[in-house]
N, CA, C and O atoms as a GROMACS GRO file, in nm:
protein
  356
    1MET      N    1  12.315 -12.470  -2.333
    1MET     CA    2  12.311 -12.336  -2.275
    1MET      C    3  12.405 -12.333  -2.154
    1MET      O    4  12.418 -12.432  -2.081
    2ILE      N    5  12.468 -12.220  -2.134
    2ILE     CA    6  12.564 -12.199  -2.026
    2ILE      C    7  12.519 -12.079  -1.942
    2ILE      O    8  12.461 -11.984  -1.994
    3THR      N    9  12.547 -12.085  -1.813
    3THR     CA   10  12.531 -11.968  -1.726
    3THR      C   11  12.670 -11.917  -1.693
    3THR      O   12  12.752 -11.991  -1.640
    4ALA      N   13  12.696 -11.790  -1.722
    4ALA     CA   14  12.818 -11.722  -1.678
    4ALA      C   15  12.780 -11.647  -1.552
    4ALA      O   16  12.680 -11.574  -1.549
    5LEU      N   17  12.857 -11.664  -1.448
    5LEU     CA   18  12.824 -11.610  -1.317
    5LEU      C   19  12.926 -11.504  -1.276
    5LEU      O   20  13.046 -11.532  -1.268
    6ILE      N   21  12.878 -11.382  -1.249
    6ILE     CA   22  12.962 -11.274  -1.197
    6ILE      C   23  12.910 -11.240  -1.058
    6ILE      O   24  12.793 -11.205  -1.042
    7CYS      N   25  12.998 -11.249  -0.960
    7CYS     CA   26  12.963 -11.211  -0.823
    7CYS      C   27  13.029 -11.077  -0.794
    7CYS      O   28  13.145 -11.055  -0.828
    8THR      N   29  12.954 -10.988  -0.730
    8THR     CA   30  13.007 -10.855  -0.705
    8THR      C   31  12.954 -10.800  -0.573
    8THR      O   32  12.850 -10.841  -0.523
    9ARG      N   33  13.031 -10.706  -0.519
    9ARG     CA   34  12.991 -10.636  -0.396
    9ARG      C   35  13.054 -10.498  -0.396
    9ARG      O   36  13.176 -10.485  -0.389
   10ASP      N   37  12.970 -10.397  -0.402
   10ASP     CA   38  13.013 -10.257  -0.396
   10ASP      C   39  13.120 -10.224  -0.500
   10ASP      O   40  13.218 -10.156  -0.470
   11ARG      N   41  13.100 -10.272  -0.623
   11ARG     CA   42  13.197 -10.247  -0.730
   11ARG      C   43  13.124 -10.206  -0.858
   11ARG      O   44  13.162 -10.252  -0.966
   12GLY      N   45  13.024 -10.125  -0.849
   12GLY     CA   46  12.938 -10.089  -0.961
   12GLY      C   47  13.004 -10.074  -1.096
   12GLY      O   48  12.974 -10.151  -1.187
   13ALA      N   49  13.096  -9.978  -1.113
   13ALA     CA   50  13.157  -9.951  -1.243
   13ALA      C   51  13.244 -10.067  -1.290
   13ALA      O   52  13.236 -10.106  -1.406
   14SER      N   53  13.327 -10.121  -1.202
   14SER     CA   54  13.414 -10.230  -1.246
   14SER      C   55  13.335 -10.357  -1.271
   14SER      O   56  13.372 -10.438  -1.356
   15ALA      N   57  13.226 -10.377  -1.199
   15ALA     CA   58  13.140 -10.493  -1.226
   15ALA      C   59  13.080 -10.481  -1.365
   15ALA      O   60  13.066 -10.582  -1.435
   16MET      N   61  13.046 -10.362  -1.405
   16MET     CA   62  12.986 -10.343  -1.538
   16MET      C   63  13.089 -10.363  -1.647
   16MET      O   64  13.054 -10.404  -1.758
   17GLU      N   65  13.215 -10.337  -1.620
   17GLU     CA   66  13.321 -10.368  -1.717
   17GLU      C   67  13.324 -10.518  -1.741
   17GLU      O   68  13.335 -10.563  -1.856
   18ALA      N   69  13.314 -10.596  -1.635
   18ALA     CA   70  13.313 -10.742  -1.648
   18ALA      C   71  13.188 -10.788  -1.723
   18ALA      O   72  13.196 -10.877  -1.807
   19VAL      N   73  13.075 -10.728  -1.693
   19VAL     CA   74  12.949 -10.763  -1.762
   19VAL      C   75  12.963 -10.738  -1.912
   19VAL      O   76  12.929 -10.825  -1.992
   20ARG      N   77  13.012 -10.621  -1.950
   20ARG     CA   78  13.028 -10.590  -2.093
   20ARG      C   79  13.127 -10.685  -2.160
   20ARG      O   80  13.109 -10.723  -2.275
   21SER      N   81  13.231 -10.723  -2.088
   21SER     CA   82  13.330 -10.816  -2.143
   21SER      C   83  13.267 -10.952  -2.171
   21SER      O   84  13.288 -11.009  -2.278
   22VAL      N   85  13.191 -11.003  -2.077
   22VAL     CA   86  13.126 -11.133  -2.097
   22VAL      C   87  13.024 -11.124  -2.210
   22VAL      O   88  13.016 -11.214  -2.293
   23LEU      N   89  12.946 -11.018  -2.213
   23LEU     CA   90  12.844 -11.004  -2.318
   23LEU      C   91  12.906 -10.992  -2.457
   23LEU      O   92  12.840 -11.023  -2.556
   24GLY      N   93  13.030 -10.947  -2.466
   24GLY     CA   94  13.097 -10.932  -2.594
   24GLY      C   95  13.151 -11.062  -2.651
   24GLY      O   96  13.201 -11.064  -2.763
   25ASN      N   97  13.142 -11.169  -2.576
   25ASN     CA   98  13.194 -11.298  -2.622
   25ASN      C   99  13.100 -11.365  -2.721
   25ASN      O  100  12.979 -11.369  -2.702
   26ALA      N  101  13.160 -11.418  -2.825
   26ALA     CA  102  13.085 -11.501  -2.918
   26ALA      C  103  13.101 -11.645  -2.872
   26ALA      O  104  13.198 -11.678  -2.803
   27GLY      N  105  13.011 -11.727  -2.907
   27GLY     CA  106  13.022 -11.866  -2.866
   27GLY      C  107  12.886 -11.924  -2.844
   27GLY      O  108  12.787 -11.877  -2.900
   28PRO      N  109  12.879 -12.027  -2.763
   28PRO     CA  110  12.750 -12.091  -2.740
   28PRO      C  111  12.655 -11.995  -2.668
   28PRO      O  112  12.699 -11.902  -2.601
   29PRO      N  113  12.526 -12.018  -2.682
   29PRO     CA  114  12.428 -11.933  -2.612
   29PRO      C  115  12.452 -11.938  -2.460
   29PRO      O  116  12.486 -12.043  -2.405
   30PHE      N  117  12.434 -11.825  -2.395
   30PHE     CA  118  12.456 -11.820  -2.251
   30PHE      C  119  12.362 -11.720  -2.185
   30PHE      O  120  12.308 -11.630  -2.248
   31THR      N  121  12.346 -11.740  -2.056
   31THR     CA  122  12.280 -11.645  -1.968
   31THR      C  123  12.387 -11.590  -1.877
   31THR      O  124  12.473 -11.664  -1.829
   32LEU      N  125  12.384 -11.461  -1.852
   32LEU     CA  126  12.477 -11.398  -1.758
   32LEU      C  127  12.401 -11.367  -1.631
   32LEU      O  128  12.306 -11.288  -1.632
   33LEU      N  129  12.443 -11.427  -1.522
   33LEU     CA  130  12.379 -11.406  -1.392
   33LEU      C  131  12.470 -11.322  -1.305
   33LEU      O  132  12.582 -11.363  -1.272
   34ILE      N  133  12.424 -11.204  -1.267
   34ILE     CA  134  12.500 -11.116  -1.179
   34ILE      C  135  12.445 -11.136  -1.038
   34ILE      O  136  12.328 -11.110  -1.012
   35VAL      N  137  12.531 -11.181  -0.947
   35VAL     CA  138  12.494 -11.200  -0.807
   35VAL      C  139  12.555 -11.084  -0.730
   35VAL      O  140  12.677 -11.072  -0.721
   36ASP      N  141  12.470 -11.002  -0.674
   36ASP     CA  142  12.513 -10.876  -0.614
   36ASP      C  143  12.494 -10.876  -0.463
   36ASP      O  144  12.385 -10.904  -0.414
   37GLN      N  145  12.601 -10.846  -0.390
   37GLN     CA  146  12.595 -10.834  -0.244
   37GLN      C  147  12.612 -10.689  -0.199
   37GLN      O  148  12.636 -10.663  -0.081
   38SER      N  149  12.600 -10.596  -0.291
   38SER     CA  150  12.622 -10.453  -0.260
   38SER      C  151  12.516 -10.400  -0.164
   38SER      O  152  12.403 -10.448  -0.160
   39GLU      N  153  12.557 -10.301  -0.088
   39GLU     CA  154  12.463 -10.234   0.001
   39GLU      C  155  12.385 -10.125  -0.072
   39GLU      O  156  12.274 -10.090  -0.031
   40LYS      N  157  12.441 -10.073  -0.180
   40LYS     CA  158  12.373  -9.970  -0.260
   40LYS      C  159  12.317 -10.034  -0.387
   40LYS      O  160  12.345 -10.150  -0.415
   41ASP      N  161  12.240  -9.958  -0.463
   41ASP     CA  162  12.172 -10.010  -0.582
   41ASP      C  163  12.241  -9.976  -0.714
   41ASP      O  164  12.181  -9.992  -0.820
   42GLU      N  165  12.366  -9.930  -0.709
   42GLU     CA  166  12.436  -9.888  -0.831
   42GLU      C  167  12.447 -10.001  -0.933
   42GLU      O  168  12.420  -9.980  -1.051
   43THR      N  169  12.486 -10.118  -0.890
   43THR     CA  170  12.501 -10.231  -0.983
   43THR      C  171  12.365 -10.272  -1.040
   43THR      O  172  12.352 -10.292  -1.160
   44ARG      N  173  12.265 -10.284  -0.953
   44ARG     CA  174  12.131 -10.322  -1.000
   44ARG      C  175  12.081 -10.224  -1.105
   44ARG      O  176  12.029 -10.267  -1.208
   45ALA      N  177  12.095 -10.096  -1.082
   45ALA     CA  178  12.048  -9.995  -1.177
   45ALA      C  179  12.123 -10.006  -1.310
   45ALA      O  180  12.062  -9.994  -1.416
   46ALA      N  181  12.253 -10.029  -1.304
   46ALA     CA  182  12.331 -10.042  -1.427
   46ALA      C  183  12.292 -10.166  -1.505
   46ALA      O  184  12.283 -10.162  -1.628
   47VAL      N  185  12.268 -10.276  -1.436
   47VAL     CA  186  12.226 -10.400  -1.502
   47VAL      C  187  12.089 -10.381  -1.567
   47VAL      O  188  12.068 -10.423  -1.681
   48GLU      N  189  11.997 -10.320  -1.496
   48GLU     CA  190  11.864 -10.296  -1.552
   48GLU      C  191  11.870 -10.205  -1.675
   48GLU      O  192  11.792 -10.223  -1.769
   49ALA      N  193  11.961 -10.108  -1.674
   49ALA     CA  194  11.975 -10.016  -1.787
   49ALA      C  195  12.024 -10.088  -1.913
   49ALA      O  196  11.997 -10.044  -2.025
   50LEU      N  197  12.095 -10.199  -1.895
   50LEU     CA  198  12.140 -10.276  -2.011
   50LEU      C  199  12.023 -10.329  -2.094
   50LEU      O  200  12.029 -10.332  -2.217
   51ALA      N  201  11.918 -10.369  -2.026
   51ALA     CA  202  11.800 -10.426  -2.091
   51ALA      C  203  11.839 -10.535  -2.191
   51ALA      O  204  11.786 -10.540  -2.302
   52ASP      N  205  11.930 -10.622  -2.151
   52ASP     CA  206  11.976 -10.733  -2.235
   52ASP      C  207  11.906 -10.860  -2.188
   52ASP      O  208  11.916 -10.894  -2.070
   53PRO      N  209  11.837 -10.930  -2.275
   53PRO     CA  210  11.762 -11.049  -2.232
   53PRO      C  211  11.852 -11.164  -2.184
   53PRO      O  212  11.802 -11.258  -2.122
   54ARG      N  213  11.980 -11.158  -2.211
   54ARG     CA  214  12.072 -11.262  -2.164
   54ARG      C  215  12.112 -11.242  -2.018
   54ARG      O  216  12.170 -11.331  -1.957
   55VAL      N  217  12.081 -11.125  -1.962
   55VAL     CA  218  12.130 -11.088  -1.829
   55VAL      C  219  12.019 -11.101  -1.725
   55VAL      O  220  11.906 -11.054  -1.744
   56ARG      N  221  12.055 -11.167  -1.614
   56ARG     CA  222  11.966 -11.173  -1.498
   56ARG      C  223  12.040 -11.118  -1.378
   56ARG      O  224  12.160 -11.138  -1.363
   57TYR      N  225  11.968 -11.048  -1.292
   57TYR     CA  226  12.024 -10.989  -1.171
   57TYR      C  227  11.967 -11.061  -1.050
   57TYR      O  228  11.848 -11.090  -1.045
   58LEU      N  229  12.053 -11.091  -0.954
   58LEU     CA  230  12.010 -11.161  -0.834
   58LEU      C  231  12.074 -11.094  -0.713
   58LEU      O  232  12.197 -11.088  -0.704
   59LYS      N  233  11.993 -11.046  -0.622
   59LYS     CA  234  12.043 -10.985  -0.498
   59LYS      C  235  12.070 -11.096  -0.398
   59LYS      O  236  11.982 -11.177  -0.369
   60CYS      N  237  12.192 -11.100  -0.345
   60CYS     CA  238  12.234 -11.204  -0.251
   60CYS      C  239  12.238 -11.146  -0.110
   60CYS      O  240  12.306 -11.046  -0.087
   61PRO      N  241  12.167 -11.207  -0.016
   61PRO     CA  242  12.164 -11.152   0.120
   61PRO      C  243  12.291 -11.175   0.201
   61PRO      O  244  12.315 -11.104   0.298
   62GLY      N  245  12.372 -11.272   0.164
   62GLY     CA  246  12.492 -11.305   0.241
   62GLY      C  247  12.612 -11.220   0.201
   62GLY      O  248  12.601 -11.130   0.118
   63LYS      N  249  12.725 -11.250   0.260
   63LYS     CA  250  12.850 -11.181   0.228
   63LYS      C  251  12.956 -11.286   0.199
   63LYS      O  252  12.958 -11.393   0.258
   64GLY      N  253  13.045 -11.253   0.107
   64GLY     CA  254  13.157 -11.341   0.075
   64GLY      C  255  13.140 -11.406  -0.060
   64GLY      O  256  13.029 -11.435  -0.104
   65LEU      N  257  13.255 -11.430  -0.127
   65LEU     CA  258  13.254 -11.486  -0.261
   65LEU      C  259  13.192 -11.625  -0.264
   65LEU      O  260  13.113 -11.656  -0.354
   66ALA      N  261  13.227 -11.710  -0.168
   66ALA     CA  262  13.171 -11.845  -0.167
   66ALA      C  263  13.019 -11.842  -0.152
   66ALA      O  264  12.948 -11.917  -0.218
   67ALA      N  265  12.970 -11.756  -0.064
   67ALA     CA  266  12.825 -11.744  -0.045
   67ALA      C  267  12.756 -11.697  -0.174
   67ALA      O  268  12.650 -11.749  -0.211
   68ALA      N  269  12.817 -11.600  -0.241
   68ALA     CA  270  12.760 -11.548  -0.365
   68ALA      C  271  12.760 -11.655  -0.475
   68ALA      O  272  12.661 -11.672  -0.546
   69ARG      N  273  12.872 -11.726  -0.488
   69ARG     CA  274  12.878 -11.832  -0.589
   69ARG      C  275  12.775 -11.940  -0.562
   69ARG      O  276  12.704 -11.983  -0.654
   70ASN      N  277  12.765 -11.984  -0.438
   70ASN     CA  278  12.667 -12.087  -0.404
   70ASN      C  279  12.524 -12.039  -0.431
   70ASN      O  280  12.441 -12.116  -0.480
   71TYR      N  281  12.496 -11.916  -0.399
   71TYR     CA  282  12.364 -11.857  -0.422
   71TYR      C  283  12.332 -11.856  -0.571
   71TYR      O  284  12.222 -11.893  -0.612
   72GLY      N  285  12.430 -11.814  -0.652
   72GLY     CA  286  12.411 -11.812  -0.797
   72GLY      C  287  12.398 -11.950  -0.857
   72GLY      O  288  12.316 -11.972  -0.946
   73ILE      N  289  12.479 -12.043  -0.811
   73ILE     CA  290  12.473 -12.180  -0.861
   73ILE      C  291  12.336 -12.241  -0.833
   73ILE      O  292  12.278 -12.307  -0.919
   74ARG      N  293  12.285 -12.219  -0.713
   74ARG     CA  294  12.150 -12.271  -0.679
   74ARG      C  295  12.042 -12.211  -0.768
   74ARG      O  296  11.943 -12.277  -0.798
   75ASP      N  297  12.062 -12.085  -0.810
   75ASP     CA  298  11.960 -12.017  -0.891
   75ASP      C  299  11.978 -12.042  -1.041
   75ASP      O  300  11.891 -12.007  -1.120
   76SER      N  301  12.090 -12.100  -1.080
   76SER     CA  302  12.117 -12.123  -1.221
   76SER      C  303  12.016 -12.219  -1.281
   76SER      O  304  11.965 -12.309  -1.215
   77ARG      N  305  11.988 -12.198  -1.408
   77ARG     CA  306  11.890 -12.280  -1.479
   77ARG      C  307  11.955 -12.368  -1.586
   77ARG      O  308  11.887 -12.422  -1.673
   78THR      N  309  12.088 -12.381  -1.579
   78THR     CA  310  12.159 -12.460  -1.679
   78THR      C  311  12.245 -12.566  -1.612
   78THR      O  312  12.270 -12.561  -1.491
   79ASP      N  313  12.289 -12.662  -1.692
   79ASP     CA  314  12.375 -12.768  -1.640
   79ASP      C  315  12.522 -12.725  -1.633
   79ASP      O  316  12.599 -12.780  -1.555
   80VAL      N  317  12.559 -12.627  -1.714
   80VAL     CA  318  12.698 -12.581  -1.719
   80VAL      C  319  12.704 -12.438  -1.665
   80VAL      O  320  12.627 -12.351  -1.707
   81ILE      N  321  12.797 -12.414  -1.570
   81ILE     CA  322  12.812 -12.283  -1.508
   81ILE      C  323  12.958 -12.241  -1.518
   81ILE      O  324  13.048 -12.316  -1.478
   82ALA      N  325  12.982 -12.122  -1.571
   82ALA     CA  326  13.118 -12.067  -1.580
   82ALA      C  327  13.131 -11.957  -1.476
   82ALA      O  328  13.051 -11.864  -1.472
   83LEU      N  329  13.233 -11.969  -1.392
   83LEU     CA  330  13.257 -11.869  -1.287
   83LEU      C  331  13.366 -11.774  -1.334
   83LEU      O  332  13.469 -11.817  -1.385
   84THR      N  333  13.343 -11.645  -1.317
   84THR     CA  334  13.447 -11.549  -1.352
   84THR      C  335  13.550 -11.544  -1.240
   84THR      O  336  13.519 -11.570  -1.124
   85LYS      N  337  13.670 -11.511  -1.277
   85LYS     CA  338  13.778 -11.499  -1.180
   85LYS      C  339  13.760 -11.370  -1.101
   85LYS      O  340  13.733 -11.265  -1.159
   86SER      N  341  13.774 -11.378  -0.971
   86SER     CA  342  13.764 -11.257  -0.890
   86SER      C  343  13.896 -11.183  -0.895
   86SER      O  344  14.001 -11.243  -0.916
   87SER      N  345  13.890 -11.053  -0.875
   87SER     CA  346  14.012 -10.973  -0.874
   87SER      C  347  14.015 -10.887  -0.749
   87SER      O  348  13.911 -10.858  -0.690
   88ALA      N  349  14.133 -10.848  -0.711
   88ALA     CA  350  14.148 -10.762  -0.592
   88ALA      C  351  14.093 -10.624  -0.621
   88ALA      O  352  14.090 -10.580  -0.736
   89ARG      N  353  14.050 -10.558  -0.519
   89ARG     CA  354  13.998 -10.422  -0.533
   89ARG      C  355  14.108 -10.328  -0.568
   89ARG      O  356  14.085 -10.208  -0.584
   0.00000   0.00000   0.00000
């Protein structure tokens, strides 16, 4: 089992594009962990609306990509973790 990790902050719609892209991949079984540092609940609401059992949402209290990745890695339940590439706003 693999954990795919998406870190996001205040990017609701574009974060969901990344989520749909990862979920569309065939391959080994995986869990998708979304680590959210947003101040608003747009991403959380969109993730919950997916109702996909492969997806977990995690609210991260810190700021910054490294903080979000570390938070997600600590919460991961698998030995293998795939990090998505960050992109500029």
